[in-house]
N, C-alpha and C positions, 0 to 999 in steps of 0.2 A: 338658805343655810344649808338644806339637806345636799343641794348639788355640791356646794363647795366642801361639805363633808366627805362625800364620795370621792371627789377629785382628790382631796388631801389624804384620804385613806390609800388611794392607789399610788400617790406620790411617796408615802411613808413605806409602802410595801416595796417599792423599787429601791429607795435608798437603803432600807433594812438588807435587802438581798445583796446590794453592791458592796455594803460596808462589811456584813458579817460572813458571807459566802466566800469560801476559798476558791481560787481559781481551778476550773476543771483541766484535767490532763487528758487530752485525746489519745487513745492507744488504738492501734489496728488489731485484727483478730490474729494475723500471723505473728506479730510481736508479742501478743498476749500468750499465744500458744508455745512460742519459742521460750519465753520466760517461764511458763509453767513446767515444761520438759526440763529446763536447766534446773530448776528449784525444787522439783517434785521429790519429797521423802520417799515415795514408793519407788521412784526410778533410781534413787540412790541405793535402795535395797537391791534392786535389779543390777546395778553396776557391781555391787559386791558379790553377787552370785556369778557374774561374768568373771570377776577377778578370782573367784574360787575356781571356775572352771578352768581359767587359764593357768593357775597354779597346778592343778590336777594334770593338765595336758603336759606342763614342764616336767612333773614328776614322772609321768610316763615315759618321756624322751630320755630323762637321765638313767633309765633302767638299762639303756643300751651302752652307757658309759662305764668305764673300769670302776671297779670299788678298790679303795686302798685303805688299808688299817695299820696301824702302828701301835705295838704293845711294849711297854717297857716296865720292869718291876725291880725292887730291891727287896731282898728276903734276908731277915736274920735267922739263921739256922740254929741258934743254940750251941749245943755240942754235937753235932751230927757227925757220925762215922761214915766215911767214904770207902767202899769196897770196890776197888778197880781191879778186876780179875785179870785184865790183860797186863796191867802194871806189875801184879804179883808174879805172873808167869815170866816176865821179862827179869824180874829181879831175882828169880829162883829162891822164891821163899824168903825174901828180904824181911826187914824189922818192921812190922806193925802197919797199921792202916793210918792214912792221913785222916785229919780232921778239919772240918770247916765250920765257920761262925757266921758266914754271909755269901750271898751270891747276887750277882747283878746279870740281867739278860734283857735283850731287846729282839723284837721280831717284827719284821715288816712284810706285809703279804698285800699283793696285787692280784685281782681277779678281772678278766675281761670276758663277759659272755659271748660265746660263739653261736650257740644254738639253743633255744628253750621251746621247741615245738611250735614257735609262732606266737607264744603268750606275750612277749614284749612287742612285736609288730601290731598285733591285734590290739593291745592296750593302748598303744599309741593312736591307732586310728579311731578307737572308740572314744578316747579322750578329746581328740580333735573335734570329733563330730559333736560330743556333749558340750564343747565350747561354743561351737557355731549354735547348738540348740539354745544355749543360755542367751545369746546375743539375739536370736529370733524372739524369745520369750520377752526380752526386754523391749523389742519393738512393739509387740502387742500391748505392753504396759504403757508404752508412749501413747498409742493409740486411745487407751482408757484414759489417760491424763487429758488428752485432746478433747475427748468427749466432755468431760467435766468442764473444761475451760469454755468450750463453744456454748454449751448450755448457760453458763454463768454470764458470757458474753452477751447472748441473746437477751437474757433477762434485764441486764442493764441497758441494753438498747431499747426494749420495749418500755421500761420505765421512763427513760429519757423522752420518748415519743409522747407518752401519756402526760408527762409534765409540761412538754411544749404545747400540746393541745388544750391543756387546762388553762394555762396561763392566758392564751389568746382568748379563750372563751371567759375568762374572768374579766379580762379587759373590756370585751364586747358587753358583758353583763353589767359592768360599773357604768358604762356609757349609756347602755339602755336604761339602767335604773335612774341615771341622772335626768335623762330626757322624760321618763315617765314621771318623775318627781314634778317635774315643771307642769305636766299635764294635770296632776292631782292637785297641785296648788291652784290651778286656774279652774278647777271644778270639772275638768274634762275626764277625769279617771276616778275611779272609786279607790278609796284607802285600801280596800281588801285586795284588789289587783296590784297595787304597788307592792304591798307587803309579800304576795305571792312572787313577784320578780325578784325582790331583795332576798327572799328565802332560797330561791334558785341559785342566786349568787353566792350566798353563804354556804350552801351545800357544794358548790364547785370549790370553794376555798377548803372545805374539809376534805374533799376529795384530793386535791393538791397536796395537802399535808400527808395524807395517807401515800400518795404517789412518791412524793419526795423521800418518805422513810423507805418505801420499797426500793427506790434507786439508791439510797445510801446502803441499804443491806446488801443489794446486788453489787455494789462497788466494793464494799468490804470483802465479800465472798471472792470476787475476781481478784482482788488485791492480795489475799491470803494465797489463792492458788498460783499466782504469779510471782510471789515472794517479795511484793512491793510493800511499802508502808500501808497501814490500814487507812489512814487519813489522806491517801494519794487523790481521791476525788476523781477516779477514772471516768471517761466518757467514751461510749461506744460510738463508732462511726458507720454510716450506711454503706460503706464500700465493701462490707463482709457479705452483703447480699448477693448471690451469684445470679446468673441467667436462668431464671425459672421457667422460661418458655420451653426448655428442652426436656424431653422425658427420656431417661436412660433406658437402654434395653435390658431387660431383667436377665435374660441368659447371659449377657456379657458380664453382668454384674456377678453372677454366681460363678463363672469362669475365672473371673479376677479374684474373687474371695479365695476359691480353692487353690490359687496360685501365688497370690500376694500376701496373704494375712500372715503375720509373724507366727501365730500360734498354729497355723496349719503346717508352716515350714518346720517350725520347732518339732511338732509331732513326727513328721516324716523324718527328720534327722535323728530323733530319738529311736525310731524304729530300725533305721540303718544301723545305729550305735548297737542296738540290742542284738543284731545279727553277729557282730564281733564278739559280744560276749558268749554267744553259742561257740564260735570257733575257738575262743580262748579256753572255754571250758573243756572242749574236746581235745586241747593241746596238752591237758594235764596227763594224758596217757603216754606222752613222750619223754625220754630222758633230756636231762639239760647238760650241756658241755660248756666248759670255760677253760680259757688259757690262765694258768696260774703262775705266779712268781713270788720269790721272797728273799729276805735276807734276814740271817740269824746271827746274833752275837751274844755271848756269854762269858762271864768271868767269875770263877770260885776260886779266890786266892790260895795258892799253894796247892790246888788240887787240878783246875781244869780251865783252859781259856780257848774259846772258840771265836774265830773272827773269819771275815769274807766267806761265810757259808751261804753262798747265793744258789737258789733252787729255781727251776722253771719246769713246767710240764702241763698237762692237760687233765683237768678233773671231769669227772662224770657223776652225775646225781640221779637217782631214779627211785621214785616212790613205789616200792613193791606193793604197798597196801591198795594201790590202785586196782591191783589184779582182783582182789575180793570185795573192795568196798564199792557201793554205788556211787556214781558221780553226781552227787548232789548238786554241785555248782552247775553241771549242764541242765539238770531239771529246773533249777531257780533261773537260769538264762532262758530257758524255752517259756517259762512262766512270764518273764518279764517282756518278752516279745509279743506273747499273746496279750498281755495286759495293755501294751502300747497300742497295738493295732486295734483292740476294743475301743480304746479311749479316742483314737483318730476317727473311728467309724462314728462314734457319738458326737464328736466335735464336728464332722461333716453334716450330720443331721441338724445339729444346733445351729450351724451357720445359715443353713437353708431356711430354717424357721426364722431366724433372725433377719435375713435378708428380705424374705417375704413380708415380714411385719414391718420394717423400715420403708420398704418400697411402697406399700398400701398407705402407710402414713403419709409419705411424700405426695402420692397421688391426691389424697383426701385434702392435704394442706394446700395443694395448688388449686383444686376445685373451689376450696373456701375462698381464696382470693377473688375469683370471678364473682361468686355470689355476694361477698362482703362489698366489693365495688358496685355491684348492681343496687345492693341495699342502700349504700350511701347516696347514690345518685338519686334513688327513689326518696330518701329522706330529705335531701336537698330540694329536690322539685316539690315535696309535699310542703316544706317550710315555705317556699316561694308562694305557692297557692295560698296558704293560710295567711300569709303577710298581706297579700293582694285583698284577700277577703276581710282582713282586719282593717285595712285602710278604708274599706268600703261598709264597715261596721256589720259584716255578715258573720263573724265568728268572734269570740271574746279572746282576751289576753291570755289566759291559761292554756287555751288550745295552741297558741303560738309558742309559749314557753315549753309545752310538751313536744312540740315539733322540732325546736332547737335543741332539746335534750336528746331526742332521737337522732339528730344530725350528728350530735357530739359523740354518742355511743357507736353510731355507724362508722364515723370517722377513725375512732379508735379500734374499732374491729377490723377495719380495712388495713390499716397500719400495722396491727399486730399480726394480721394473717400473713403478711409477706416475711416478717421476721420468723414466724413459726414455720413457714415453708422453707425458708434458708436453713433452720435448725434441722429440719427433717432431711434436707438435701445433704448437709454435712454428716449426720448420723447414717445416711444411706452409703455415703462414699467411705466412711471410716468402717462400716460393717463389710464393705467389699474390699477393704485394704488399699483404697485408691487415694486416700488423702495424704499429702505431703506438705510440710511446712515450707511455705515460700513467702517472701516478702516482695510484693508486687509495686 
């Protein structure tokens, strides 16, 4: 009866999994990263910063275009008295002054900047550089989103590996318990040894429940990052593991980071933009020239009518206060470039620390693969020896159970070590600015 019970339990578990479990959706790492980048709220904010920088650039370009203004008014004048001297002289002291009760006038002015000491030109160059810096900053934010996605993907893959190993071990445990039950019924095995075997199988089932919970949680996290429904039941594939036999050159990684990373590029561009701020501040000491033109029309009934009053000329503007006031804009621009340069130096140091850390972690993860594979082989050989001894009544069943548990743990460690090394490799490439989204 006990043998039939174990077999029935295994069948029930399989039926339960097939009926109630929703189908898994396999997703590749490049697809996951692409979706995460597309749907990331953080990147939406970065895109907003880019749009703002583009608008500022367009506003700077618009300053070199003509300004045109139109002004028009209707005025009620009450009982205004108009004294036209020229009219009185022409009339030789004629009768009285004209009065007006309303007035209408319109003015159109056009001004085209000709020279502003370079302020307009430098403003355009600085705005263009700041637009590029915003784009580079968004690139680094993309790397941050990619880092979180790769980590979530790795956790999901490791959880799936654990579940597969535990399921195989549970099936083996059920078969083992079935065979041991026959021996116990025939008096060839003690009841206590059978209970120890059944207890180990029950422990594996508990571990499976925990592993499935971890898998579900990792899947939900990845689904949230990628913008997919939380009940998508995502499944990671082994194709994300790169060739781990290659050890990257550390010097090349440092050189790549200092040339490829978005935050480095953004910092360099911001430093260049700050130099234009200094040039623009110095240009405040120069006058501004503009080509001006306009049209004036006015009508004061019974008094004055002006039409076709077109004017054109050149206007000059110079701030005399600049002769005795300190150029605070220049000091602010100099402080800005000093700040940017200091931040770029700090970033360079931080990158070297980050690269060295991730590089050492990758080397350690790679060494662990070799050691865990050796441990797995040793555990399997140990189990084989103990099983042979058990067949010859040289050891007890609990020793075999312990050896099988050691094999399971060694197998899980070896499988997880490859995933951890893959995660370390991706983190290293991201730190160096070498990772690009691609669908192979």
